[in-house]
N, C-alpha and C positions, 0 to 999 in steps of 0.2 A: 385745471388738470394738465399735467405734463404730457406732451405728445412726442412721438418720433417723427421728425420731418426730414424729407429729402429735398435738397435744393440743387438742381443741376446748374451748370455754369457757375459754380460756387466761387471760383477765383476771380470773377469779374466784379466790377464795382457794385452792380445791383445785387449780385449773388452775395457779396460780402455784407451789404446793408441788410438784406433779408435775413441772413444767418445771425448777424449781430442782434437784430431785433428779436428774433425767435429765442435766442439764448437768453436775452434779458428778460423775456417773458416766462422763463423757466422750462423751456422745451429742450429736448435732445435733437441735435441737428447733424445730419450727414451731408457733407458737401461733396458733390461729384463734379469733376472737371477733367477734360482730356489733357490739360497742361499740368502735368504732375509737379513740375518745379514751382510754378506759380501757386498751385494749391497748397503745397507744403509751406510756402512762405506765409500764406494767409492763415493756415491752421496754427502756425507758430505765433503769429502776431495776435490772434484772438485768444490763445492760451486758455483753453477751457477743456482740459483732457478728459474730464468725467462726462461731459455732455456734448462733445464735439468730435466728429470722426470724418476724416478726409479719405475719399476713395477715387483713384484715377479711373475714369470711365469715359468712353466715347459714345455719345447718344446716337451716332450714325451706325453703330454696330450692336445688333440685338443681343448677341452673346456677351458682349462687354457690359451691357446694361444689366442683363440677368445676373451675371457674376457679381456686379457691384451691389445689387439689391440683396443678394444672398449674404454678402459680407456685412451689409448694414443690419440685416435681421439677426445675424449671429452676434453682433455687437450690442444692439439696442433693442432687439425684439421686433415685433410687427411694425410695419410702416403705417402710420395714421394719416400722414399728409404728404402728398407729392406736389412739389412746386417746379413746374417745367419752365425754367428760366434760361437755359442754354439757347444761344442764338447768335446771329451775326449777319453781316451784309457783304456782298461782293461788288456787283456792278450797279452804278446809279441810273442807267438808262437802258431802254430796249436796244438802242444802237450798239451799246458796249457789252451787252449780255449775250454770250454764246451758249451753246447747249451745256457745256461743262459748268459754267457759272450758274445757269438756271437750275440745273439738277442739284448742284451743291447747296444752293440756298434753300430749295424745297426740302432736301434731305435733312439738313440741320434744323431748320426752323419749324417744320411741320412733322415730318416723319420721325424725327428724334423724339418729339413729345409723345407721339403715338406709341413708339417703342417702350418708353418709360411707363406709360399707362398700362400697356399689355403686361409689363413685368410686375405691376403691383395690384392690378384690378381683381385677380382671382382671390387674393388674400383679403382684400377689402370686402368682396362679395361674401366670402365665407364668414366674416365677422359682422356683416351687415352694418358697416360704418366706414367712413373715410372721406377725405377731402382732396380734390384735385384742383390745383390753381395753376392756370397757364398765364405766362407773361406774354401778352400779345403786343399790339402797337396800333396807333392811329392809322398807320399805313394799311391796316387791314380793312379800313372803311373809306379811305380817301386817297387822293393821288399826291404823294409827297416825295416821289422819286423811288428808286430801287424796286423795279417791277417784280423780280422773282421773290425777294424778301416780302414784298407787299402781298403777293399772291399767297405765299405761305402763311402769313399772318391772317389773311382773310379765311383761309382754310382752317386755321387754328381756332378762330371764332366759331366756325361751324362745327368743328370737332367738339368744342366745349359744349355746345347745345345738344349734340347727340349724346355725349356722356351724361349730361344732366337728365335727359329723358330716359335713356336706356338703363342707367344705373341708379336712378332716384329711388326705385322700388327696393333697392338693396341698402338704402340708408346712406348712399354716397352722394355728396354734393360736388358740382363742378362749376367753376367760374373762371373768368379771365380778367386781367387788368390790361388796359390798352393805354400805355404812356404816350405822351408826345415826346418832344426832345428831352433828353435827360443828360445832365452834365456828368459825363464819364470819361475815362481815358480813351474811349473810342474816338473822341473828338480831338485828341492831342495834336495830331498832324495839322488839322485844319485851324486849330487855335494858334499854333506856332506860325502858320502862314498868314492868318488873319486874326489878330488878338481881339478884334471887335465882333467876332462872329456871333457870340451869345447876345450881345446888345442888339445886333441886327435882327436876330431871331425873335427876341422879346416883342418886337413891334407887331408881330402877327398874332400874338396871344392876347385874348381879352383881359386876362389878369396881369398882363405886362411882365410876366416872369415865366421861367421854365423850371422843370422838375430837377430835383437832386435825388440820388438813390434812396435817401431816407423817406421821401414822399411815397415812393412805391412800397417800401417796407411797411410803413404805417397802415396803408390800405390793405396790404396782404395780411397783416396781423389781425385786422378786423374780419376779413373774409374767411379766415380759417377758424375763427373763434365762435363761441356760443351765441353771440349777439347776431350773427349772420346765419343762424340755423335754418331760416326760411328763404335764403337767397341761393338760387341755383340756376344755371344757364345764363347768367348775366355776363356781359362784356362791358366792363366799367371803364369809361375814359378817365384817365388821370393826366390831364393835358392842358390845364390852365384855360380851358374853353376853346382850344384850337378847333376841335371837331364840331363845335356849335356854329362858329362863324368867325370871320376875320374883322377885327376892329378897323384895320386899315381899309379893307374893301368896303365896309359899311360907311365909313366916312366919305369915301369917294362917291358912292352911290347917292348918299344924302346931300353931299355938298356942304356939310357942317362938321364942326368939331364937337365931340362929346366925350 
């Protein structure tokens, strides 16, 4: 059955992969992003005028979010699925994180998701159906740098659990995906500086590889679908085993290769 799906952060690599997968599965997709130029380019490239709609919106502004949701509903009807994908990082360490940076990361990565939920939840409650999917991170449960971003993602996991418990009686499911490293344009500057960065990162992952955006999109397609009807409140790692343990560390402790 076709659903109307909102994807925030739609112009980014993961947002594009999510939207492409949902469109391929026969859904209607509204992509929200605060970078209007980048969003227009993505919409043009995907070229699906009947089932794709781009709306410039800033998740750090509640009125902007509400206006965007109204425009989506006017175009496609009620929102069946909200995917909170918008996010980003600023400072990598506590030493380099000032109040401005801290608040900016929390507002974008945690408060932004809350604003979007507030904008759609009343409609979902009235219909007694809906799915909320938050794109979190392994940073929400482990220490991998970027303290403000990590604190926000930890909060996003807890928000996901609250949504599952408080909205479950209204037929609404809420889950989160927690990726590890994902090959996106966010890594561009570091790759240019160190072309071997991904090969170095792979050593820490038990599967010996790291995610691409399509990996996240595939799991998202499952979680919003009927086969996941009894899954809610889950924060699912999609991280090649990183959050389970480090192959390199295990080898050091054991003193053997495996």
